[in-house]
N, C-alpha and C positions, 0 to 999 in steps of 0.2 A: 627165314629172315637177313634184309641184304648189311651188309656190317657195317653200312652209315645207321643202321636204327640200333643193331650191336653197342656203336662207339659211343650214339647218340644216348645211347641206356648208360652206360657207364661213366660220359662225359659230368651225366646225370649226376646219381652217384655221387663220382669225386666232389662234381659244388657242391652238393646237402651234404661233404662230410666236411670239406674248406670252410662253410656258414659255417655249421657249428663247429670246428676249434676255431674260428677267428674268433667268435659271440663268447663263448664259453673265457678265451686269455681275457677279451674288453671288460665282459662281467667280474669272471675274477681281479684280475687290475683294479677297479674300482671298489669289489670287498672291502683287498687288501689294506688300501687304504679309509678306509670303513671300520676298518679295523683298528689303524692305528691312530685314527680321530675319538674313535671311543672309550679313547683312555680319559680326553680330558670330558666325552660327557657326560651332564652333571643328572649325580642317583640314579647313574647303573648297577649299585652297588644297594642302592634297598629297595630294587626294584624287580622281587620273584621273577613274575611276570618277563617282561627284557630281557634277564639273564636264558629266561629256558626260551626264549624267542632266539636270543643271539646265538643263545650253545645250538636249536633245529636245523636252522639259517646254515649256518658253519658249515655242520654237520652233511649239511647236505649237498649245500656246495664242494664241498672237497674231496665227495664223494663221485660227484658229478663228471669235475675235472680228473680225477684219476680211474672214472670206469673209462673216458675218454680215449687216455695219453696210455693204460692197461690193456684196450680191447676196441674199442671202437666210437669213428668218433659219429655219432648219431642225432638229428634232427632234434628229440626223443629229449635230448641233456638241455635243453636253448631252456623250453619251458620253466623244469627244479631248479636250474641257476635265475632265471628272472625272477620266478617267484621267492629265489632265495635272497635278490639283491633288493627290491621289496623292501621284504619283511626287515632285513640287517637298516633298512633307509628308515625306515616307518619309527627302528628304537632306536635312530641317532636322533630323528630329527624330532619328534614328538616333544621333549618338553622346551623345544627354541619356540614350536608355535603354539604352544597352548601353554597357559592361557593368556602368554602374552605378546603374541607372535599377532603380524596384521593380519587382514581381513585374508588379501588376494590368499596371503598362503596358507591359511588352516584354510580354505577353500579347494584350493590346487589338493592339501596335503590328504582332505579325504574324501576329491574326486578319486588318489592315484589308489587310495585303498579301496573306494567302492568298485572299481573298473578289479581292483584282486579279486574283492570277495567273487567279483561276474566272472569271472574266468576263471577259477576254484569252483566254482561252482555249477560252470558249464562242463572242463572238464573234468566234475566229477558224473556230470549225469553220462556223460556220453561213456564214460568208465564202467556205469551201473550196466545200460545196455549193452556193451560187452561182454559185462562177467554173464547178464542176462543168455547170453547166443553160444558160449563157453560150456553150457550146466544143459544147450538140448544133445544131450545120448543121446543112443540107442537104449532104445525099449530091449529087455528080456529078447532075445532072440530074433533080432530086429535084424542083426551082422549079418543071419544064413539070405536076405535080400539086398545086404548092399553093395556094393562097390568099395576098398577100399582104396582111399586116394593121399598118398602120399607128398605134402605139400614140399618142393624142397628148400632150399635158402643155402647162403653165399658160399663157396670152396675158397681156399688161400689153396696157389700150389697146385690145385686138383686135388684138396682132403679136404674129406668132410671139418666142420668143424662139431664143436659140442652140442650146439642147438638140434642141426641137421641129424646127429648119430642119436640122441633122443628122442628126435619123431621117428625113425630110424628103427630105433627098441621098440618101439611101443605097436611098431604097424605087425615089427617077429612078433611078441608075441598076443596080437589079437589074433595072428592068422594062423595059430599054431593052436590057440582056442579055436579054431574057424577054420576049419578042414576045407570047406565048400569056396573060403574065400575070395574072387583072384582081390589084388594087387595091384591100382595103372600107379607105377614111379614121376612125378611131374617137373622137370626143371628142364632149362635148354647152358645154354652158357649166354655170360654174358661179354665174354672177350672173343673177335673170330678165333677158329684152330685152335683154345681151350678144349676139356673135356666138361660135358654138360654133367650137370649136379644129376640127370635119370639112370645113365652108364653109370656113375660113380653108385649113387644112391642102392641099385642092381647089384653090383660090383658086391659091394659090401654085406648088401642082403645077403645071397648067396652062401659066403665066405660064410656068412652068419648059421647055413645051411637051409635057408628060405628055397623052398620048388623054383626052377625057374622057369618050371611051364606055369606060374600061377602069376610070375609078375612080370607085367607090359608096360614097357618103355614109351613113354612121350618125351621127346629130349624136343620140340621148337620154345616152348614157354619163356616165356623169360620176367611174366609180370602175376599176378596172383589172376589177374580175369582171365590169358591167357591160360594157367596152368589152368582153370575152370572149362571156358571153354573148348582146347584141344583133349583133354582128359573126354568131357562132355563126348565128343569126337568117335575117342575110338573105344565108348563104353559101349556108340550105337552099332560098329563097326563087328566086333566083334560078342555085341548081342549081352554084354551085362547085366545085371541091374539097374537103371535109370538110376536111383538111389544112392547117394555116395556120404558116406562116413570118410568124411576128413581129417586128416592127420594132420594138427601142427599144434603151433605151441594156445595158449585160451585165447591169447592179446588180442594174435588172428585170423577169432572164428567170427566175428561179429563181422567185418569185413568179408568177408568167403562166405560166407550166408546171404549177406545185400548180393555178392556178383552171381552167386547163384539162383536165387530168386530172377534176376533180371534175366538170366537163358534158362528159367523154368525146369532145374535142376533143384530137387526135394536134397537136402541135409540134414546129416547128424554128425557131430564135433564129437570127436573122438584128442583128447587134450592130452600132448604130450609135456614131462613135468620142463618147468619151466625155472632153470635158480633164483632163490633176490638176491641175485646181486643185476641179475638182470631188470627185474618185473621195473622197478619207474622208467630207464630210459625208454626198454621195447611198448612195455604202455601209451608213455605220453609219443615217442614217435607213432602209436598206431592211431593215439588222436586224431591226430596233423594230417596220417596217410586222410582218415577217413574224413573231418573239414575238405582234405583235398579231394578226395572223389562226390563229397559235395556238391563244391563249387563247381565244380565241372560237369557234374551233371546239372546242374540250374544255371547255368548259364541263358 
């Protein structure tokens, strides 16, 4: 891939992080003002439902901001933040709108709630589809006729993060249980001159005792789409089984399955463990990736 294309990918990731960070702090500022205003909100102490919504929205808000500050600013933290802000707004403004508010206030309030409900239903539907894809696991004995494909993840200073290590641990366990299965390690570099994800993965696997003769390095891909396309080309080149057993996080499997389908690749899901703290931001982030993919292919 050309240096300009690498630079564009890096800039896009930085842009997403900046957008997420700015929106997080804007929403956080708004939520902070609501917290102050809620002290004068009528009836807050007399309504258990309002207190519960107030608590949930604040916990979600603080958790997402804390995640961004300590780990990574993902676009996936924005939808939960927006949901928290809308919930808090509803908690605060409801007693001012009903029953004595103006008609336009009631219409606006109901409209915002309706949009929020549609938002929640949509995200829930997509996440159910993601969960179904993650359950498409290999049947007993099927791995003997599959090619293991481990999808890369972001490196920091050439070092694999916990997410990538968990994927490699999963692949290593599968390879130990299935001694004939070959493994493609797929992932390039985001910035020119950086070590490729595939190279770092191969080094880690060999340090853990993996047979280097069973590892194939695919070090050109920078996107999930390229992961599958380039891995397919390598599988055909080396005469490996055409069915892929994809090792990645469960939230990633739906998009991978769609890409495999588009490229005529049969696939099965091998899910690495996703920590509880990563579930909300990464699942929401993946929903947004799926929406982006849908828009791109239906223009």
